[in-house]
N, C-alpha and C positions, 0 to 999 in steps of 0.2 A: 300926593297921588296915592290911590289905592292899588292893590295888587290886581292883576288881570284875573278875570273869572277862571275858576278851575274847571276843566272838562268834567262832565258828568260821567262817571265810570259805567253807568248802566244804560247810557244812551248810545245806540248804534252809530258808528262812525262810517262815513262814506267818503272815500278819497276825493278831494277837490271841493268838498262842501263843508260849510260851517253849520252847526245845528245847536239849538237851544230849546230847553223845555219852556213851555208856557203853563204855569200852574193854573188851576181852575179859577182862583180868585182874580187872576189877571186877564182871563179870557172874557173880554167885554163886548165882543162882536161875534157874529156868525161868519164862518169862512167855508169855502168849498175845498175839500181835500183834492189835490191834483192827481192822486193815485186812484181812489175809488169813486170820486165824483160826488160823494155824499157830504152832507153838511156837518161841519164841526160847530156845534151849538155854543152859544154864549154860556160861560160857566163850565165848559168841558175842558179839562186839561189836554194839551196836545204839544206838538213840537213845531218850531219854525226853522226852516232850512233854506240856504241860499248858496249859490256857487261862491267860492272864496273870492273876496274882494268885490262882489256884486250884490251888496245888501239891498239894492233897489229891486232885485229879482227874487226876494224872499217869498216863500210860500208856506202856508200853514198846513200841516199834515196830521192825521191821526197817528198816534205813536205806533200802532200796529202796522199801518200802511208804510210808515217810514222804516220800520224793521224789515218789512218785505222788500222795499226798494234797496236798502243797504245790503240785504242778502243777495239780491239780483246783481248788485254792483253798479247800478245806475238809478238816477232819480227821474 
């Protein structure tokens, strides 16, 4: 078994949520950011976040939008 992934020190944390980066080369589909409502285009790096333990509720966010949500204290 491998080690668990290490948290990204540059990725904003929001209590109660798990968050991971999606690098551009892994972004293979378009998504709609739940914060701004704009499209995250295929090939655009972004983040995916979900309430702890509820990975089925994951959403794809622009990094900037996720930073704003984490600063507000809610997603």
